C-alpha positions in Angstrom: 253.5 42.0 284.1 249.9 41.8 283.0 247.1 42.5 285.5 245.1 39.5 286.7 242.1 40.8 284.7 243.9 40.4 281.3 244.3 36.7 281.8 240.7 36.0 282.5 238.9 33.4 280.4 235.1 34.1 280.3 232.5 31.6 279.2 231.0 32.4 275.8 227.8 30.2 276.0 224.3 31.5 276.5 223.0 33.0 279.8 219.7 31.6 281.1 217.1 32.9 283.6 213.9 30.8 283.7 210.7 31.6 285.5 207.6 29.4 285.5 205.9 30.8 282.3 208.8 31.9 280.2 212.6 32.2 280.0 215.2 34.8 278.9 218.3 33.7 277.1 221.2 36.0 276.2 222.9 34.3 273.3 226.7 34.4 272.7 226.1 37.0 270.0 224.4 39.3 272.5 220.8 38.7 271.3 218.1 38.6 274.0 215.5 35.8 273.5 212.2 35.7 275.3 211.0 32.1 275.1 208.5 29.7 276.4 209.8 26.9 278.6 209.5 24.5 275.7 211.3 26.8 273.3 214.0 27.4 275.8 214.5 23.7 276.3 214.8 23.1 272.5 217.4 26.0 272.3 219.5 24.6 275.1 219.5 21.1 273.6 221.8 22.4 270.8 223.8 25.1 272.7 226.9 25.2 274.8 226.4 24.8 278.5 224.4 27.8 279.7 225.5 30.3 282.3 222.8 30.3 285.1 222.1 30.7 288.8 220.7 27.6 290.6 220.5 25.0 288.0 217.9 22.7 289.6 215.5 25.6 290.0 215.9 26.7 286.4 215.6 23.1 285.0 212.5 22.5 287.1 210.8 25.6 285.8 211.7 24.5 282.2 210.4 21.0 282.9 213.7 19.4 281.7 216.2 16.9 283.2 219.6 18.2 284.3 222.0 19.2 281.5 225.6 20.4 281.6 225.6 24.0 282.8 227.9 26.6 284.4 226.2 27.5 287.7 227.4 30.7 289.1 226.6 29.5 292.6 229.3 26.9 292.2 231.8 29.5 291.2 230.8 31.7 294.0 231.2 28.9 296.5 234.8 28.3 295.2 235.8 32.0 295.1 234.0 33.2 298.3 233.6 30.2 300.5 231.6 30.6 303.8 230.0 33.9 302.5 226.2 34.0 302.5 224.4 34.9 299.3 220.8 34.6 298.0 220.8 32.2 295.0 219.5 34.7 292.4 221.3 37.0 290.0 220.3 40.0 292.2 221.6 38.2 295.3 225.0 37.5 293.7 225.2 41.1 292.5 224.5 42.4 296.0 227.1 40.1 297.5 229.7 41.4 295.0 228.8 45.1 295.5 227.7 45.5 291.9 225.3 48.1 290.7 221.9 46.8 289.8 219.6 47.5 286.9 215.9 46.8 287.2 214.9 43.3 288.3 213.2 42.1 285.1 214.0 38.8 283.5 216.0 40.2 280.6 218.0 42.4 283.0 218.8 39.3 285.1 220.0 37.3 282.1 222.2 40.2 280.9 223.8 40.4 284.3 225.1 36.8 284.4 228.3 37.3 282.2 229.2 40.4 284.4 228.8 38.2 287.5 231.1 35.6 286.1 233.7 38.2 285.2 233.5 39.8 288.6 234.0 36.5 290.4 236.9 35.4 288.3 238.5 38.8 288.6 238.2 38.6 292.4 239.8 35.1 292.3 242.6 36.4 290.1 243.3 39.3 292.4 243.7 36.9 295.3 245.6 34.2 293.5 248.7 34.7 295.8 246.8 34.6 299.1 247.5 31.7 301.5 243.9 30.6 301.2 244.5 29.9 297.5 247.8 28.0 297.8 246.2 24.7 296.8 243.3 26.2 294.8 244.8 25.4 291.4 245.4 21.7 292.2 241.9 21.4 293.7 240.3 23.1 290.7 242.1 20.7 288.4 241.0 17.8 290.5 237.4 19.0 290.3 237.9 19.4 286.5 238.8 15.8 286.3 235.5 15.1 288.0 233.6 17.1 285.4 233.5 20.6 286.8 232.8 22.9 284.0 234.3 25.9 285.7 237.8 24.4 286.1 239.4 25.9 283.0 238.1 29.4 283.8 239.3 29.1 287.5 242.7 27.8 286.5 243.1 30.7 284.0 242.2 33.2 286.7 244.7 31.6 289.1 247.4 31.9 286.4 247.9 28.2 286.2 246.0 27.0 283.2 248.0 23.7 283.0 247.9 22.9 286.7 247.8 19.1 287.4 245.0 17.5 289.5 246.1 17.3 293.2 244.0 14.7 295.1 245.7 15.9 298.4 244.0 19.2 297.9 240.7 17.6 299.0 242.3 16.6 302.3 241.4 19.9 304.0 241.8 18.3 307.5 245.5 18.5 307.0 245.3 22.3 307.0 242.9 22.9 309.9 244.0 24.2 313.3 244.1 22.1 316.4 242.2 23.1 319.6 244.0 23.5 322.9 242.6 22.3 326.2 242.1 24.7 329.1 241.5 24.2 332.8 237.9 23.7 334.0 236.0 26.8 334.7 235.2 27.4 338.4 231.6 27.8 339.4 230.1 31.2 338.6 229.4 33.9 341.2 226.0 35.2 342.2 226.4 38.9 341.9 223.2 40.6 340.7 222.8 42.8 337.7 221.7 46.2 338.9 218.9 47.8 336.8 220.9 51.0 336.2 223.9 49.0 335.0 221.7 47.1 332.5 220.5 50.5 331.1 224.0 51.8 330.9 225.2 48.7 329.0 222.3 48.9 326.6 223.0 52.6 325.9 226.7 51.7 325.2 225.7 49.0 322.8 223.2 51.2 321.0 225.5 54.2 320.6 224.4 57.8 320.3 223.3 57.6 316.7 221.0 54.6 317.1 217.2 54.6 316.8 215.7 55.3 320.2 213.0 52.7 321.1 210.7 53.6 323.9 210.4 50.7 326.3 213.7 49.0 325.3 215.5 50.3 328.4 212.5 49.4 330.6 212.7 45.9 329.1 216.4 45.6 329.9 215.7 46.7 333.5 213.0 44.1 333.9 215.1 41.3 332.3 217.8 41.9 334.8 215.6 40.3 337.5 216.4 36.9 335.9 220.0 37.4 337.0 219.4 37.9 340.7 220.9 35.5 343.2 218.7 32.4 343.8 217.2 32.3 347.3 216.2 28.7 347.5 217.0 25.4 345.8 214.6 24.6 343.0 213.2 28.1 342.9 214.8 30.0 340.1 214.0 33.6 339.2 211.7 33.2 336.3 210.8 36.3 334.3 208.1 36.1 331.6 208.6 39.1 329.4 206.2 39.9 326.5 207.8 42.5 324.3 205.8 43.8 321.4 207.4 43.7 318.0 209.9 46.6 317.6 210.8 46.8 321.3 214.4 45.7 320.6 214.2 42.8 323.0 217.3 41.1 321.6 219.7 43.8 322.8 217.4 44.3 325.8 218.3 40.9 327.2 221.9 40.8 325.9 222.6 43.8 328.1 221.9 42.2 331.5 223.1 38.7 330.3 226.5 40.0 329.2 226.9 41.9 332.5 226.1 38.9 334.6 228.5 36.8 332.6 231.3 39.3 333.1 230.7 39.9 336.8 230.3 36.3 337.7 232.7 34.5 335.3 229.9 32.3 334.1 228.0 31.6 330.9 224.5 32.6 329.9 222.7 30.3 327.4 220.5 32.2 324.9 218.1 29.8 323.2 216.0 30.5 320.0 213.6 28.5 318.1 214.4 29.5 314.5 217.7 29.8 312.7 216.8 33.3 311.6 216.6 34.6 315.1 219.8 32.8 316.0 221.6 34.7 313.2 220.0 37.9 314.4 221.3 37.3 317.9 224.8 36.7 316.4 224.5 39.9 314.4 223.4 42.0 317.4 226.4 40.7 319.4 228.6 42.6 317.0 227.5 45.7 318.8 228.7 44.3 322.1 231.9 42.9 320.8 232.9 44.7 317.6 236.4 43.2 317.7 236.0 39.7 315.9 238.8 38.2 318.0 237.2 39.1 321.3 233.8 38.2 320.0 235.0 34.7 319.0 236.4 34.3 322.5 233.3 35.5 324.3 230.5 34.2 322.1 229.9 30.7 320.7 227.0 29.2 318.8 226.3 25.6 319.8 224.3 23.2 317.8 223.7 19.4 317.8 226.7 17.4 316.9 224.9 16.1 313.8 225.1 19.6 312.4 228.8 19.8 312.1 231.1 18.5 309.4 232.7 15.2 310.6 236.3 15.1 309.3 236.5 11.3 309.4 233.3 11.0 307.3 234.8 13.6 304.9 238.0 11.5 304.7 235.9 8.4 304.0 234.0 10.3 301.3 237.1 11.6 299.7 238.7 8.1 299.7 235.6 6.4 298.3 236.6 7.2 294.7 233.0 8.3 293.9 233.6 10.5 290.8 230.1 12.2 291.2 231.2 13.6 294.5 234.5 15.2 293.5 233.0 18.6 292.7 230.9 19.0 295.8 233.7 17.6 298.0 236.0 20.1 296.4 233.7 23.0 297.4 233.3 21.5 300.9 237.1 21.5 301.2 237.2 25.2 300.2 234.4 26.0 302.7 235.9 23.9 305.6 239.1 26.0 305.4 237.1 29.2 305.7 234.1 28.4 307.9 233.6 30.0 311.3 232.3 26.9 313.0 232.0 23.9 310.7 228.1 23.8 310.7 226.9 22.2 307.5 223.2 22.5 308.2 222.5 26.0 309.2 225.8 27.9 309.5 227.9 29.6 306.8 227.6 26.7 304.3 224.9 28.1 302.0 221.5 26.3 302.3 221.4 25.9 298.5 224.5 23.7 298.5 222.5 20.5 299.0 220.0 21.7 296.4 222.7 21.8 293.8 224.3 18.5 294.6 221.5 16.4 296.0 220.3 15.9 299.6 222.3 12.7 300.4 225.9 14.0 300.6 225.7 16.5 303.4 223.9 14.2 305.9 226.6 11.6 305.3 229.3 14.1 306.2 227.8 14.7 309.7 227.7 12.4 312.7 224.0 11.8 312.4 224.2 8.2 313.5 226.1 8.7 316.8 229.2 6.8 315.7 231.8 9.4 316.8 235.1 7.8 318.0 235.9 10.8 320.1 239.5 10.5 321.3 240.1 7.5 319.1 239.6 9.5 315.9 242.7 10.7 314.1 241.0 14.1 313.6 239.9 14.6 317.2 242.3 17.5 317.8 240.9 19.3 314.7 237.2 18.3 315.2 234.7 21.1 314.7 232.5 19.7 317.5 235.4 19.6 320.0 236.3 23.1 319.0 232.8 24.2 319.7 232.6 22.4 323.1 235.9 23.9 324.3 235.0 27.4 323.2 231.7 27.1 325.0 233.5 26.2 328.2 235.1 29.7 328.4 232.4 31.7 326.6 230.3 34.4 328.3 227.3 33.9 325.9 226.3 30.6 324.3 223.7 30.8 321.6 221.8 27.6 320.9 218.3 26.5 319.9 215.4 25.1 322.0 215.9 21.6 320.6 219.5 21.3 321.7 219.0 23.0 325.1 216.1 20.6 326.0 217.9 17.6 324.6 220.8 18.4 326.9 218.3 18.5 329.8 217.1 15.1 328.8 220.6 13.8 328.7 221.4 15.3 332.1 224.0 17.9 331.1 226.2 19.2 328.3 228.9 17.4 326.4 231.3 18.3 329.2 228.8 17.4 331.9 228.3 21.0 333.0 224.9 22.5 333.6 224.2 26.2 332.9 222.6 28.2 335.7 221.2 31.1 333.6 219.0 30.8 330.5 217.3 33.2 328.1 214.5 31.6 325.9 213.6 33.9 323.1 210.6 33.0 320.9 209.2 31.7 324.2 205.8 30.9 322.6 207.5 27.8 321.2 208.6 26.4 324.5 205.6 24.1 324.8 206.0 22.6 321.3 209.8 22.3 321.7 209.4 20.5 325.1 206.7 18.3 323.5 209.2 17.1 320.9 212.2 16.8 323.3 210.4 14.8 326.0 208.3 12.4 323.8 209.1 8.8 323.0 208.6 6.7 319.9 208.7 2.9 319.6 208.5 2.5 315.9 210.1 0.4 313.1 212.4 3.2 312.1 213.6 4.0 315.6 214.2 0.4 316.7 215.8 -0.6 313.4 218.2 2.4 313.7 219.2 1.2 317.2 219.9 -2.3 315.8 222.2 -0.8 313.1 223.9 1.3 315.7 224.5 -1.7 318.0 225.2 -4.4 315.4 226.6 -2.5 312.5 226.0 -3.1 308.8 225.4 -6.9 309.2 226.7 -7.6 305.7 224.9 -4.7 303.9 226.7 -2.1 301.8 227.2 0.4 304.5 230.1 2.0 306.5 228.1 1.6 309.7 230.4 0.4 312.6 228.8 -1.6 315.3 229.2 -1.1 319.1 231.8 -3.9 319.3 234.2 -2.0 316.9 233.8 1.2 318.9 234.4 -0.2 322.5 236.2 -3.5 322.3 239.7 -2.2 322.8 238.5 -0.1 325.7 237.4 -3.1 327.7 240.1 -5.6 326.9 241.1 -5.9 330.5 237.6 -6.0 331.9 236.0 -9.4 331.5 232.7 -8.3 333.1 232.3 -5.5 330.5 233.1 -7.9 327.7 230.3 -10.2 329.0 228.0 -7.2 329.1 228.9 -6.3 325.6 228.2 -9.8 324.4 224.9 -9.9 326.2 223.8 -6.6 324.7 224.7 -7.6 321.2 222.9 -10.9 321.6 219.8 -9.1 323.0 219.9 -6.6 320.2 218.8 -9.3 317.8 215.3 -8.7 319.2 215.3 -5.5 317.2 213.9 -5.5 313.7 215.9 -6.9 310.8 216.6 -4.9 307.6 213.5 -5.0 305.3 211.1 -5.1 308.3 208.7 -2.6 306.5 208.1 -5.1 303.7 207.0 -7.7 306.2 204.5 -5.6 308.1 201.6 -6.7 305.9 202.5 -10.4 305.9 199.7 -12.8 306.8 201.6 -14.1 309.8 204.0 -12.0 311.9 207.7 -12.4 311.9 209.3 -14.4 314.7 211.4 -11.3 315.5 209.9 -9.9 318.7 209.9 -6.2 317.6 208.6 -7.0 314.2 205.8 -9.1 315.8 204.7 -6.0 317.8 204.9 -3.8 314.7 202.7 -6.3 312.8 200.1 -6.2 315.6 200.2 -2.4 315.9 199.5 -2.2 312.1 196.5 -4.5 312.5 195.1 -2.3 315.3 195.7 0.9 313.4 193.8 -0.4 310.3 191.0 -1.9 312.4 190.4 1.4 314.2 190.9 3.7 311.2 188.2 6.2 310.4 187.3 6.4 306.7 189.5 5.1 303.9 192.9 3.8 305.1 194.6 3.5 301.7 197.4 6.0 302.4 198.5 8.9 304.6 199.0 9.0 308.3 196.5 6.9 310.3 196.3 7.3 314.1 194.3 5.5 316.7 194.2 5.2 320.5 196.3 2.5 322.1 193.6 1.3 324.4 191.7 -0.9 324.3 194.5 -3.0 322.7 194.0 -6.0 320.4 194.9 -9.3 322.0 197.7 -9.6 319.4 199.2 -6.3 320.6 199.1 -7.4 324.3 200.7 -10.7 323.6 203.5 -9.2 321.4 204.1 -6.4 323.9 204.6 -8.9 326.8 207.2 -10.9 324.8 209.0 -7.8 323.6 209.0 -6.3 327.1 211.0 -9.3 328.4 213.5 -9.0 325.5 214.0 -5.3 326.0 214.6 -5.8 329.7 217.5 -8.1 328.9 218.8 -5.5 326.4 218.5 -2.6 328.7 220.1 -4.4 331.6 223.2 -5.3 329.5 223.5 -1.9 328.0 223.3 -0.2 331.5 225.9 -2.5 332.9 228.2 -1.7 330.0 227.7 2.0 330.2 228.1 2.3 334.0 231.2 0.0 333.8 232.8 2.3 331.3 232.3 5.3 333.5 233.7 3.3 336.5 236.9 2.8 334.5 237.5 6.6 334.7 237.8 6.4 338.5 240.0 3.3 338.6 243.5 3.6 340.1 246.2 2.2 337.7 248.0 -0.9 338.9 251.5 -0.5 340.1 253.9 0.5 337.4 251.0 0.9 335.0 250.8 4.3 333.1 248.0 6.8 333.9 245.1 6.8 331.4 245.9 9.4 328.7 243.5 12.2 328.0 242.5 10.9 324.5 241.4 7.5 326.1 239.5 9.3 328.9 237.7 11.4 326.4 236.9 8.4 324.2 235.5 6.5 327.2 233.4 9.5 328.3 232.1 9.9 324.7 231.2 6.3 324.2 229.5 6.2 327.6 227.5 9.3 326.8 226.6 7.9 323.3 225.4 4.7 324.9 223.2 6.5 327.3 221.7 8.9 324.7 221.4 6.4 321.8 220.6 3.2 323.6 220.1 3.1 327.4 217.6 5.9 327.6 215.7 4.8 324.5 215.3 1.2 325.7 214.3 2.4 329.1 211.5 4.5 327.6 210.4 1.6 325.4 210.3 -0.8 328.4 208.0 1.7 330.3 205.8 2.1 327.2 205.4 -1.7 326.8 204.7 -2.1 330.5 201.6 0.2 330.2 200.1 -1.9 327.4 197.2 -3.8 329.0 197.1 -1.6 332.1 193.7 -0.6 333.5 192.5 2.7 331.9 192.5 5.9 333.8 189.3 7.0 335.6 187.0 9.1 333.4 187.8 12.8 333.8 191.2 12.1 335.4 194.0 13.7 333.4 196.6 11.2 332.3 200.3 11.8 332.7 201.0 10.6 329.2 199.1 10.4 325.9 199.8 7.2 324.0 198.6 6.4 320.5 199.5 4.4 317.4 200.5 5.9 314.1 200.7 4.1 310.8 202.4 5.9 307.9 201.2 4.6 304.5 201.9 5.6 300.9 200.2 4.2 297.8 201.5 0.7 297.1 203.8 0.2 294.1 203.4 -3.0 292.2 203.5 -5.9 294.7 205.3 -3.8 297.3 203.5 -2.7 300.5 202.7 1.0 300.9 203.5 0.9 304.6 206.4 3.1 305.6 206.4 2.9 309.3 204.2 2.1 312.3 204.8 2.7 316.0 203.6 3.5 319.5 204.0 7.2 320.4 204.0 8.6 323.9 203.8 12.3 324.7 203.5 14.1 328.0 200.0 15.6 328.4 201.7 18.7 329.7 205.3 18.7 328.4 206.2 21.8 330.4 206.3 19.6 333.5 209.5 17.8 332.5 210.8 21.1 331.0 210.5 22.8 334.4 211.7 19.9 336.5 214.8 19.0 334.4 215.8 22.4 333.2 214.2 25.3 335.1 214.4 24.0 338.6 218.1 23.3 338.6 218.7 26.8 337.1 219.2 30.0 339.1 217.5 32.3 336.7 215.5 32.1 333.4 214.0 34.7 331.1 211.3 33.5 328.7 210.4 36.2 326.2 208.3 36.7 323.1 206.1 39.2 321.3 203.2 36.7 321.7 203.2 35.1 325.1 199.7 36.1 326.0 196.4 35.6 324.1 195.4 39.1 323.0 191.8 37.9 322.6 191.3 37.5 326.3 190.0 40.6 328.0 190.8 39.5 331.5 194.5 40.4 331.9 195.0 38.2 334.9 193.5 35.2 333.1 195.7 35.9 330.0 198.8 35.9 332.2 197.8 32.6 333.9 197.3 31.0 330.4 200.8 32.3 329.4 202.3 30.8 332.6 200.6 27.5 331.9 202.0 27.4 328.3 205.6 27.7 329.6 205.2 25.7 332.8 205.6 28.5 335.2 202.7 27.2 337.3 204.8 24.2 338.2 207.3 26.3 340.2 206.8 27.2 343.8 207.8 30.8 343.3 205.6 33.0 341.1 207.0 34.2 337.8 207.8 37.9 337.4 205.5 39.3 334.7 206.7 42.0 332.3 204.8 43.5 329.4 206.3 46.1 327.1 204.1 47.5 324.3 205.2 47.7 320.7 206.2 51.2 319.7 204.5 50.9 316.3 201.4 52.7 315.3 199.5 49.7 313.9 196.4 51.7 313.2 198.3 53.9 310.8 200.8 51.4 309.5 198.5 48.4 308.8 195.2 47.3 307.3 193.4 44.0 307.9 190.7 42.4 305.8 188.5 39.3 306.0 187.2 38.5 302.5 183.5 37.7 302.3 182.9 36.6 298.7 185.6 34.0 298.1 184.8 30.4 298.4 188.1 29.1 299.8 187.2 25.5 299.0 187.1 26.2 295.3 190.6 26.3 294.1 189.9 28.5 291.1 188.4 31.2 293.3 191.2 30.9 295.8 193.9 31.3 293.2 192.1 34.3 291.6 192.1 36.0 295.0 195.8 35.4 295.6 196.6 36.6 292.1 194.5 39.8 292.5 196.0 40.7 295.8 199.6 40.0 294.8 199.1 42.1 291.7 197.7 44.9 293.9 200.7 44.9 296.1 203.1 44.6 293.2 204.8 41.8 295.0 206.1 41.6 298.5 203.4 39.1 299.4 203.6 36.1 301.6 200.8 33.5 301.1 200.3 31.0 303.9 198.4 27.7 303.5 197.2 24.9 305.7 197.5 22.2 303.1 200.5 21.5 300.7 198.2 20.3 297.9 196.3 23.6 297.9 199.6 25.5 297.9 200.9 23.7 294.9 197.7 24.1 292.9 197.4 27.8 293.6 201.0 28.3 292.6 200.5 26.5 289.3 197.5 28.7 288.6 198.9 32.1 289.6 202.6 32.0 288.7 202.5 32.6 284.9 200.3 35.7 285.2 202.3 37.2 288.0 205.6 36.5 286.4 204.2 38.1 283.2 203.7 41.2 285.3 207.3 41.1 286.6 206.4 39.4 289.9 208.3 36.1 290.4 206.5 33.6 292.6 208.5 31.2 294.8 206.9 28.4 296.7 207.7 25.9 299.4 207.3 22.3 298.2 207.5 23.5 294.6 210.8 25.2 294.0 214.0 23.1 294.4 215.0 25.2 297.4 214.7 24.7 301.2 212.8 27.1 303.4 215.8 29.2 304.5 216.9 29.6 300.9 213.4 30.6 299.9 213.2 33.3 302.6 216.7 34.6 301.5 215.5 34.8 297.9 212.2 36.5 299.0 214.1 39.0 301.1 216.5 39.8 298.2 213.9 39.9 295.3 211.7 42.7 296.7 209.2 42.4 293.9 208.6 38.7 294.4 206.0 36.7 296.3 206.4 33.6 298.5 204.0 30.7 299.2 204.5 28.5 302.2 202.7 26.5 304.8 201.5 28.1 308.0 204.4 26.6 309.8 206.7 28.7 307.7 205.6 32.0 309.2 208.1 31.9 312.1 211.1 31.7 309.7 210.1 34.8 307.7 211.6 38.0 309.2 211.8 40.4 306.3 212.0 44.1 307.2 211.0 46.9 304.8 208.9 46.8 301.7 210.1 43.3 300.7 207.2 42.0 302.9 204.1 44.2 302.7 201.2 41.8 302.3 200.4 38.6 304.2 197.5 36.5 302.9 196.2 33.5 304.9 194.3 30.9 302.9 192.1 30.0 305.9 192.0 30.2 309.7 195.0 28.2 311.0 193.1 25.9 313.3 195.2 23.3 315.2 195.4 19.8 313.7 192.6 17.7 315.1 194.7 14.6 316.1 194.6 12.4 319.2 197.2 14.4 321.0 195.3 17.6 320.5 192.0 16.0 321.5 193.4 15.0 324.9 195.1 18.3 325.5 192.0 20.4 324.7 190.0 18.1 327.0 192.4 18.2 330.0 194.3 21.4 329.5 191.4 23.5 328.2 190.0 24.0 331.7 186.6 22.8 330.5 186.5 25.1 327.4 187.6 22.9 324.5 186.5 25.3 321.8 188.2 28.1 323.6 191.4 26.0 323.6 191.2 25.8 319.8 190.5 29.5 319.6 193.5 30.5 321.6 195.8 28.5 319.3 194.3 29.9 316.2 194.5 33.5 317.6 198.2 33.1 318.5 199.0 31.8 315.0 197.1 34.7 313.4 198.9 37.2 315.7 202.3 35.7 314.8 201.5 35.8 311.1 200.4 39.5 311.4 203.6 40.2 313.3 205.6 39.5 310.2 204.3 42.6 308.5 205.8 45.5 310.6 209.4 45.3 311.6 210.3 49.0 311.7 208.5 52.4 312.2 208.6 53.0 308.5 207.0 49.7 307.4 203.4 49.5 306.0 201.5 46.3 305.5 198.2 44.6 304.8 196.9 41.4 306.3 194.2 39.4 304.4 192.3 36.3 305.6 190.5 34.5 302.7 188.1 32.7 305.0 184.7 34.1 305.0 183.7 31.8 307.8 186.4 33.2 310.2 184.6 33.7 313.6 184.7 37.3 314.9 186.0 36.0 318.2 189.3 35.3 316.5 189.8 38.8 315.2 190.8 40.1 318.6 194.2 38.5 317.9 195.5 41.6 316.2 197.2 44.5 318.0 195.3 47.3 319.6 194.3 49.9 317.0 193.9 47.4 314.2 190.3 47.4 312.8 189.6 44.2 310.8 187.3 45.0 307.9 185.0 42.4 306.4 185.0 43.2 302.7 184.5 41.8 299.2 187.7 40.9 297.3 187.5 43.8 294.8 187.2 46.3 297.7 190.1 44.7 299.6 192.2 44.7 296.4 191.6 48.4 295.7 192.2 49.3 299.4 195.5 47.3 299.4 196.8 49.1 296.3 195.8 52.5 297.7 197.3 51.9 301.1 200.6 50.6 299.8 200.8 53.2 297.1 201.0 50.6 294.3 197.8 51.7 292.5 198.3 52.3 288.8 
């Protein structure tokens, strides 16, 4: 019998790797061609489909439309589903444990045929595994849909003539069912002793691990968050600032895991970025090395819209859309292998939607709140239900700030439980996360979405199901609830009708009450606009309102009161059904029906009742007397009009709405989430403003930023210094001879610095337009020097993919906006230079104006300075992730005030220098001078 390798069929077309300025093509005859993008495009026009990695990125760099190609990422997704990989030749080689040559363009092109052979050989070796039982039929089905890899995959599987099997796409048939368990009793209140936390930490680290001074002290201090609560509404709140390198993740896992084990309860660990969430998962491998035990004790929870909906997948498979056969086939392979079913940030690669378009994945999640719960035929296999049930018995639940705060807004988790212990890592983001979670928006987009959710597609080409279809069979025997449903659907017609955005600029407003208000809001936004209002985001204060706004708001308020009353009656009536005693001889309500009623009632509250209640309150404030001068308002309300350049006779208006934010969003955060808890740890490397000399004042500011001042019991303050020697490991420069407003000079500075560091550079910008222009000017020269440049808003990749690529391609550089800095955690030499285009001042919008006035304690410029210093400090913190790292920080803003430079760690001396001096010093310090 021949070995699997002998039956392999290998593509014999060209292999392509394209950068911005040139491309390498390995021909079928083995000749290596170094071509310009135009030359490469002409060559490909007459060749067989090329072998490449990430087709959209290559085609964009060549400036061509999509052509048939054999993308190795597609083959990888089929052969190794649910396995992470950076979408580059080097990334694939690392994932396949292959030896690497140098990272030049020619080397990358020469590597592609070897990658194809390695993947096909791996598939051939596993052809008899249970996971590949239906692989041949699936591949043949994908081949019928135009998948170029099909004949090669079928040959590797030993079934070159396999027939297409549509049933192979029906992965839901092969997924396991969850089993229900008894409700978990309330947790105990036993404390975590400091010495026990140290012992647990030492056990996780092991004898051979790097010893980090301060890590054990941090774990001891964090244990205070797990002490028994002494009074209702007074949790133990620990604010722990742990310098970069402290090892805070394991430092808080130690006491958290001990408390969970001792008290038979769950600790929720919340992060802001996906990267840190993955890091927490990785560190938990130390605590639970056995994967079976780890899966039992640890669960990652995300919003329900993040998970693959099997009913939506079934609809997509049954739609007959030939263009979706290939991606759906790869989704089927992934769904059978995934750890949790997360299609947005889990083990489905971020580049998947880049390869197949951004519309498919969102349609496969429950983004519209239409889950049938127990009424769905896939309920017992549902990924969301699996996650919910695993979380009920888990010791540690890892989530993100957005989900945790959203659950607080909703009044509990999916199973109505409320955690008593929390850890908020990346605590410097608590303010912004709370601002988003507790804000309200009465806009065209939001109100139209509610109409669609309540009334369904209304004759449009859509699979949207209205509220009647979801609840009617649940209220057949309840006339009062049927009346409430009818009243709600009748009142929902006050919400805007499809096409509302095209009517915003009409001379007379629509008779629809919501559209009439939107029309009036647009008039006010344009009337109060400062400067040209042709396109972009236009904001203005709500008060004083135009007469048209007041009149429309009064009418709409009455309409929404009717809608809210009917929805509330229906939602509360559904919950009341759960407590009803069955009539004599009537069967008890089955679990699936109970679950469905609970789910529908929860969806009604989240998607409709709460939203309408917030809109009613916002409308009631229109026309109210203004606050007294100098008195801090509870809320900040303003109008926002989103405009784009008009096209033909079509309006450029995208959306308009009334926005309401808490002036201090930490107040609802504390009252709805912290006060009901027994203990909470908020931790970060940047809780305090390093530029404030008064230590007490710096702590008070930090407490204000997370809401600690709203609690009756003072927070416990903890500070653990970074173990790194920043004076020896870093250099920092402010460039004095570059005019940042002149794009040519700015691009020249970036080019010189990135060449000096020989890659490994992160460029951060405050404006997308400037980022794009700098990338266009520097990419060809850098790539000619062997330094590929990747860029947010330029490359056909999302942020997480770009960071994965940057981490893998250690000679590359990455350009992104300032907001990208938190998602970049790249240890080692892959990140050795951070260049800021200018000081990252806060955006000067209405919300910021009011906060700096009322929360700045009389020092409005100081409020701006604190935000800018924190951002600079966080950007600087990307550089050094271990004791062996070395890095350079450069600010290309000659007007940077000296008062901001105290943002950097102790020992860092910021040098004001000319560009040439900084370039030379950078090369010398990093050891890259030629």
